[in-house]
N, C-alpha and C positions, 0 to 999 in steps of 0.2 A: 215673070216669077216662075220658079219651078212648078210644074203641075204636081199637085198633091191629092191624096184621098181627102174627102171632105172633112174628116175628123183628124187631120194632121195638118201641119203647117201653120201659118199665121203667127209665127212665134220667132222672135229674134234673141239669140244667145250671145252674151259677151264672152268671147274667146280670148285666149292668149298663147303665146308662143310656150312650147314645153308641156302643153296639156292636150296633145293631140288624141290620146286615148279617151280621156274624159270627155272631150268634145264629141267624139264619135258616139260614145255611150249616151250622152245627154240629147244628141240629135235624134237618136232612136226613142229614148225615154219620153222626152218632151215634145216630140213631133216637130223639131226645129227645122225651118226652111231658110233661115238667114242666120249669118254670124256677123258680129261686129267687133271692132276694137274699142278700147275705151282710153281715156287719158292715161298715158304712161304704159300702154301695152301695144304689142304688135302681133299680127297674125302670121303664123309660120306658113311656108310653102305647102306643108302637109295639110294644114287646116284649109288653105285656099283650094286644094284639090278634092276636098271631101264631097262637094256637090252643092251645098246650099248657096244661095246668093250671098254676096259680100257687101256689107256696109262698111265704108271707111270714113272715119271722123276726121274733119279738118276744122281748125279754128285759125282762120287766116291772120288775124290780128297778132297772134303770138306764134305763127307757124315758123317764121324765119328770125331766130333770135340773133343771128349774126348781124342782120340788118338793123334790128332794134338797137343793139349795142353800138353800132357805128353811127346811128342817127338819134341820139338821145333826145334831141329837140323835136322829134316827130312822134313821141310817145303821147298817149292820151292824157288829157288834163281834166281838171275840174276846179270848181270854186270851193273853198272851205271858208268857214267862218270861225275866227279865233274865239276861244272861250271868253265870256264877258269878264272884264276887269273893272273894279271900282277904284276910281282916283281918290286916294285917301290923304294926299298931301299936296301942297302948293308946288308950282314949278313945272317940271316936265314929267311925262308918264311914259314909261317903256313897257311894251307888251310883247312877250315871246309868242309869236303867232302860231307856231306849230305845236305848242304845248298842249298835250291831250290827244294828239294825232300821231300815228305810226310814222316813224322816219324810215322804216323799211318800205312802207307802201307809198309814201309821198316825198317829193322834193320840191322846195319852194321854187317857183318860176321867177327867175331874175333876168331871163332873156328878153322879156317883154315889159316895157316901161310900167312899173307899178302905178305911176300917177295917171296912167291912161285907162288901166283895167281894174285896179283895186278900188276900194272905198274904206275909209275910216268913218265909223258911225258913232255919234253920241246917242246911245240907245235911250238915255233918260229924256233927252230933249227931242229925240227922233230927228236928228239934224246930221247931214253929211259934213264932215270937216273938210275945209278947203285944202287942196293939195299943198299949198304953201305952208300949211301949219303942221305937216308931218313928213317923215322921210323913213325909207327903209334902211336898216343897219346890216352890215355883213354878219353880225352876230345872230341873225334870224330874228331881229326885234323891229318893231315899229316905234319910233319915238314921236310922241305927240307933244307939241309945244302949247303951252298955256291951256291945259285942260281944266275943266271946271271941277272943282273939288266936290266929291260925293256923287258925280255922275258916273255912269257905267258905259265903257267903250268896248267896241269890237272892231275887227278888221275883216273884210271880205278880200281874200287873196287867192291867186291862182297857184296851183301846183301841178307838177307832172306826177302821173302815177307810174312809179318805177317798179312796182310789183303788182302784176295783173291779178284781179280779184279771184278768179277761178284757180289759177295757179297757187295763189296764197292759201286758198281753202284747202286744196290738195296737200300742200306741204304741211299744214297744221293738222288736218284730219287724217291723212294716210301716210304721214311720216316721209313725205318725199325729201330727197336730198338733191344736191347739186345747185347750180345757179338759179336764182329767182328769175322767173320769166317776166318780160315786159310786154305790154300790149301797144302796137303802134296805131296810128290814126290815118285811115285811107283818105280823110278829107284833105290831108297834106298831098299836093299833087305828085310829088316825087314818090312818096310811099304808096299812094293809091295805084299809080302805074306799075310800081315794083310788085305789088301783091297780085295784080292781074296776071303778070308775067310768071310769077311764082306758081300761081294756080295752074297755068298752062304746063309748066314743067311737072307739077305734082300729078296731074292727070296722065301725063306720059309715063310716069313711073309707077302707076297703079293700074296695070292693064287688067288685073283680076277684079277690080272694083265694079260692082254693079250699081251701087247707090252711093252718092257723095252725101254724107251727112254733115251739113254745115252746123257747127256748134258754137254760137249760133251764127250772126253775121258780124257785127261791128262793135256796138256799145253795150256794155254790161249794165244792169241795173245797179244803182249805187250800194256799195258795201264798204263801209268805212271803219277801219280798225284804230285802236289806241296803241300806246307803246307796249302794252301787255298782250297785243294780238287779240284783244276782245273786241267784239262788235260794239260800236257806239252809234251807228246809224245804218238802216237797211230799209229799202223800199222797192219791192219787186217791180213796181210800175213806175219808178222814178226816172226822170230825164236830166239827172245831174251829170252824168258821165260824158255826154257828147260835147260838153263845153271845151272850147280852146280860144285862144286869142284870134286865130284865123276865122274860126266860126262866127265870133262876135263881129268882126269886121266884115265878113260876107253877109251876115244878117242884116247889118246896117245898109249895105248896098241894095239888098234885095227888097227890104221892107220899108226903107225910107226913114227909119228912126233907129236910135242906137239902144240896145239893151243896157240897162245898169247891171252891175254885179248883184244888186239887191234884188232885181227882178228874178234872179236865180237863187240866191241865198234865202230870200224871203223870211227875214227876221230870225234865221236859224232853223226854220221849219223845212227848208229846201223844197218847198212845193210838194210835199208828200201826197200821196194820192188821196188822203182824207181831207186835204185842204181844198177849199173852193178855188178853182183855177181862175187866175186873172187873164185878161186879154193878152198881155205881153207873153205870159207863159204858154197860152194856147198857140200864139203865133210861133213861139220857139219850138213847141212840139211839132207843129206843121212844117216848119223849116227843117228840123231834123229828119222827119219822116220822108220828105221829098228827096233828100240826099241819100238816105239809107236805101230807099227803094230803087233809085236809079242805079246805085252801085251794085246792089243786090241782083238786079236784072242782068247786068253785065256778067256777074259770076255764074248765074244759072245758065245763061246763053253759052258760056264756055263749057260747062258740064255737058249740056246737050250736044254741043259740037263734037264732044269726045264720045258720043254714043253711050252716055251714062245718064242716070236719073238723079235729080236733086231733091234732097230731103232737108226740111228746116226743122231743127230742134228748137222748139219754142220754149227756150229757157236760157239762162246765162246771157249772152250777148244779143237779146231779142229786140231791144229798144228800136222802134222805128218799123218793125215788121209786123205789127199787130194784124192778125188775120181778119178781124172784124171791121177794119177800115176799108172803105171803098178802094178798089184797085188791087187788093191782095192777089186775086186770081191772075192778074196780068203779069205778076212776077214770074210765073211759069213753074213754080214748084210742083214736083211730082207727088210729094207727101209732106206730112207734118207729124212730128213726134213731141209728146210732152210728158213730163213727169207726172205721176198720178198717185195722189195720196187719199183721194176723196171722190165723191160723186161730182162735186163742183169741178174738179180737175179733169175728170172724164168727159163732162159735157164741154169743157173748154176746148177740148180737141175734136170730139164727135160732132159738135155743132158748127165747126169751121166750114164756111161756104166753099162750094167747089167739089168736083168729082176728083178727089185726090186721095191717096192712101193716108189713113189716119191711125196712128199707133200711139199707144201709151207705154211708158216705162214704169213698171210696177216697183213698189218697194217691199221689202228693204232693199236698198242698193247693197251690192255685195262689197260693203265696207265693214270694218271692225266694229264701228259704232254707228248709231242712227243720228238723225238731225238733232235729237236732244242729248247727244253725246253719251248715250247709254249702250252698253255692249250688245251687239247682235251676233255677228260672226266673230265671236271672241269669247273664250272661256265658256261660262255657263249662259251665254246669250241664247235667246229663244226666237230664232228667225221665223218659225211657224207661227208663233203668237204675233209677232209683228206684221207678218204678211196678211194673216187672217183678219186682223183688226182693219186694215185698209180695204181688203177685198170686199168685206161685208158692205161697206159704204159705196164702193165702186159699182157692185152688182146692181143695186137699185137703179142707178143712173144708166147702166149698160142696157137695161131693159127698155129704157126710153129711146136712147140713141146708141146704137152699137158702133164700135170701131172696127177697123179691119185687122188690126194686129196688137199683140201685146209682146212684152219682152222685159228684160232686166238690163242693168248696167253694173259696172264695177268689175271686181277681180274674181274670176272664177275659182282660183286656187283657194279662196276663203270659203266659198259656198259648198264645194265638194266635200269639205270636212264634216258636213252635217247631212248624213244620208236620209234622216227622216224629212228634212226640208226638201230634199230632191224628190221624195215620194209625194209630198204635199203639192209641190208645184206641178207634178204630173197630173193630179187630180184637178187642180185649178185651171190648167191649160185645157183639159178635156172639157171642163165646165164652160169656159169661154168659147171654145169651138162649137159646143152644142148650142149656145145662144145664137152664134153667128149662122150656124147651119139652119137652125129651126126658124129663125126670124128672117133670113135673107136680107138683113138690115132694112126691113120695112118698118113703118111707123105704127106703133100700137094705138088702140082706141084712146080717145080722150073722154074725160067725164065732165070737163068744165071748159068754159070759154077761156080765151088766151088770158094769162096772167102777166102783168107788166111790172117790173121793178123800176121805180122812178128815182133817178139821182142826177148829179151834175155831168156824169160822164156817158151815160146811155150806152149804145150799141158798141162803141169803141172798146169798152172794157167789160164785155159780156163774160160772165163766169170768171171774173178776175178779181175776186174780193178776198183772196186767201190771207192777205197780211192784215186787212183792216176790218173785214167782217170774218171773224174766226171760222174755221171750216165747220164747226158744229152749229152753225146758225141757219137762218132762213133760206139762203141760196142752196145749202146742202139738202134741206127738205125738198125744195123745188126741183132739184136735179133728178128726182125720181117721181115727182108728182104727175098724174096723168092729164097733163094740158100743155099746150104750147106756151113756152116762156119767151118773153121779149124784154129787152133792156131799153128803157127810154130815158131821155134827158129833158131837163126843163126847156132847152131850146127846141127840142122835138115838139113839145106842146105848143110853144109859141109859133112855130112855123106851120105845123100840120094839125094842130088840135089833137083830139084823142080818137083813135080808130074805134069803129063800131065793133070790131072783132075783139076788143078788150073787155073782159068781164070784170076783172079785178086789178086794181093798182095797189101795190105795196110800196110804201116809203118808210125807210128805217134808217136811223143813225143818231149819233150824238149831236147836240145842238151846235150849229156853226160848221158841221162838217160837210164834205162834198156828198155824202151819202144822204144826210137829211136835207140839205139844200140851202140853209142860211138865208141870205138876203133874197133869194128867188122867191121866197114866201111873201115878201113885201111887194111883189110885182102884181099889180091889179090883174093883168092879163092871165096870169097863171091861176090865181084863186078863182077868177071868174069862170074860166074854162073848166076847172075841176069841179067847182060847185054845180055848174050847169049839168055836167056829165053824171055826177051823182044824183042830182035831182031828177034826172031823166031815167034812173034805174041802175047806174053804175055802182060797183062795190069798192070801198076804199079801206085799206087795212093800214093803220099807223102803228109803229113799234118805237118805243123809247121816246126820242125827241122828234118824232115825225111832225112836220109842218112848223117846226119851232124856230121863232125869230121874234124877239121882243120888239114890238112895234104897235102903236096906237092902242095901248092898254091891253094887249094880248100877247101870250107867249106862244100858244098853239094858234097859228093864223087860220087853221080850219077847225077851231074848237067847236064851231056850230055843226060842222060835218061829224066830227069825232064824238061829240057829246061829252067831252072831258076838257079840263083846263089844268094847267100846272102851276102850283104856287111856287114862285121864286123869291117871295119876300115883299112884293109890292102891294099885295091885296090881302094882307093878314087881317086888316080891320074889317073886311067884308065877310058876311056870313055866308056859309055854304049850306043851303037849306034843303037840297035834294037828298033825301035819305031812303031809298028803296031797299028792300031786302035783297039778299043775294039770291039770284035765280040759278039754282043748281040743276034745273030740269030742262035747261035750254038745249036746243038741237046741237049746238056746238059741243056740249059737255056730255052727250049721251054715252060715250065710250070711256069717260074718265072714271076710274076706279080708285085712284089714289089722290091725295091732297095735291092740288096744282102747285107745281114748283117751276117757276119761270127764270130760276137763276138768282144771282145777286141783285136784289131790288131794294131801293130805298125810295118808295113811292110818295111823292107829294102831289100826285094827280087826284083831282077830284071831279065828280060828275057835275055837269053844268047844263043838262038838258033833261026836260020832262020825259023825253022819249028814250032816254038812256036806260039800260038794263046793266046791273052789276052781276058779273059772273064769278069774279074772284076778288078778294080784298074787302075794303071797307069803303063807304061812300067818299071819304076824305083821303083814302090811301088805295086807290084803284089799281089792281093787278090786270084785270081782264074785264072789258065791258063791250057792250053793243050799242048802236044808235040807229035811228031811222031819220033820213033826210029826204023829204019829197018821196019820190018813188024808189029811191036808193037806200043803201045801208052802209054802215061802217063798223069796224071792230077795232079796238085799241088794246094792244099789249104793252105793259110797262117794260117788258124784256122778253127774250125768247131763249129757252134752253133746249138744245136738241137731244130729245129722248123719245122713246116710242110713244108715250102718252101725249106729249106735246105735238108730235108729228100728226097724230090722229086729230088733236084739237085744231090744228092749222088746216088739215085736210078739210074738216067739216066747216071751218071758218071760211074758207074760199067758196065752198058751195053755198053756204048761207048768205054771205055778204053779196054774192052775185045772183041770188034768187034762184039757185039750181039744186034746191035740196032733193028734188025728185031724182036727181042723178046719183044719189048716194048708193042705192042698191043696184048698181050697174057696174059690172066687172069690179067687184068689190069683195075684199076679204075681211071678215069681221074681227079676227085677232089682230091686235095692234102691233104685234111683232112680225107680221107677215104682209106681203104685197103680192098683187097679181097683175097680169097684163094679157090682153088679147090682140092678136095680129090678124086682122081680117083678110089682108092680101094673100096670106099663106095659110089661113085657117088653123092657127096654132094658138094654144093658150098655156100660161105658166103660172105656177104659184111658187113663191119662195119664202123660207123661213129665214128671217134676219137675226134669229137668236141662236144661242147654243144650248137650247133645251127643246125637247119634243113639244110640238104644238098641234092642237086640233082647231081647225078653223072652218067656218062656213063661207062658201065662196058663191057669189051671185054671177049669173050671166046677164046679157043685155036685156033679157025679158023679165028679169026679176026673179026667175028660178034659181034654186040653190042646191049645193052639194057639199057634204062634209068631207073635208080632206085632212088626213093626217100627215104631218111633216116631221122628219127627223131633224136634228140639230143642223142648221144651215142648209137643209135640203132644198133642191130645186126640182119641182115635178112639172113635167110637160104633158099636155093632152092634145090630141087632134080635136078640132073644133066640135065635130060630130060626136066623138067619144065623150067629150065633157057633157054635151047636151044630153046624152043617154043617161048619165048618172044624176042629172039634175031632177029635182022634184018640184 
């Protein structure tokens, strides 16, 4: 990297041809030390000669459209499920299988025998129809012979994706014109070999490129459109797109059994990440990851062979490259970049293992509209408001784990039309570099033992809950909480038990989801180990349908630990006689000044333990409660809404439930709209205002002494450690 003054650099600018003057101006204004191209833009020779390092973007699977057009049978594929059709007449039933799906995006695969790869399913009877009783028609229909009247039928069928998802998004969002781009599949041997040769040629023709930014590698997360170009399905963690007839055949050879289409289609749920994964699907994920990583390693080796560095954009075609899987560091990437809308997404990048460059792409993207299709760099759009909204959340997490770089993406010609925005980004960039400079990326003090989030996925999907746990929920709070955060799975507990380093386990999600755990809660080994751990002093926090699985007369399988049970209609005849008063003076609520609002709640949860204390709600409609179990404690929330008061309630909850209340007045800021952090290795201390109003707060050091600090809106104040000690009383 180019040597820079400590308060410049660490910033990547999206540049484009024809904007040489503006690029030079922003390099100075924003302290830019790297420029990048974006989808649909190129960098002029003048920009390449300005001086900053050059990031060049390549998406191999759609880089050579001439190849894709001449090899349509090597485009990527996926399984779709036809929309359910009810048989309402005797005789035959015809189903137009692609109805409801985009014909611009997908073409039915008739190259591979439907009777081998497809399935027709009687959903009413949960029965696969014999291949002799149906056939595919050239009209795009499947004819079913002798269907049962009033039964519902669907077809699992293979398609080619003839319009690649990111390309389609850009056409729709950014008004791209020209031919629709296709994405090819490197699993096809001919295409795989061709793309590696293409990469060699590309590297030769980009002599000024310092960093090759793979966007991303091979398979996109599923993004399915209908005939109106509207989203009908999206799962940022989904493994639907790596499917192909070839992959199914190779899977059978490697694993010794054949995947059914239904193993992927999953009754129409497509194994979305909120679904509890079955063995077959986990085998499929492992199979895909093995191929993607082997191919990725070849690409990275070629980049290094050309004396350039390889960067992974952890978005778009990222499936199979998860950085929290064992072996990621062996791929050889020199850096990783991720889009960043929140503290969760900041930690997703900053916590990636390995000594590599970690960079986040901030929002708003330099597009006319944002992700909600609202104007930003268009008309009366307000890019400052948009940027500030995300930066407030990102900052909290940044103080826990700092990244190396920030930057933006998109089209610079849109952003330069908003000079006030350019001034705001200058301030933001200076604030980021100050954090980087002051902390030296060292780890701040913790005030609590390790907090573990328990679900079916564990470490593999660390900080990856943006689709299914909304960004305003518990992982967002934890992204800035002063403790080590770990993601554990039920299998981790089966294999390794529960680490002594963990002080609190949080389990949260809807009943039957992968986040809550479903049938895992009927496993004696799981409940035995968690009960024993809590009894020995551990802290358990349950939210929504935590530990929920209807089994042996219980809905919450850890009702004894939580001190609550949920009425689902099976025990209405039983009296609920535990009726304590609401305890509004509990340690957990000492900073609550407003009525507790946990979001949309229709609670049918009632207390069922003499040790339980009600903190909010009523005994038969619990919103928030505590319980003691042996030497341990638990807290139950019916829901969680991310706001300043609830963040403080959860902060206190973690301390109380793990028996660490004495840690409260240690590196602690009393105002609920503020945060602080101490960095012992570099002897620095910081206090931040997360609100857009003036704040007065009392801040405590490690000895329990305090100082009153005034903060302007969104202000960040730094102190040398000894300087802060001098003002404490």
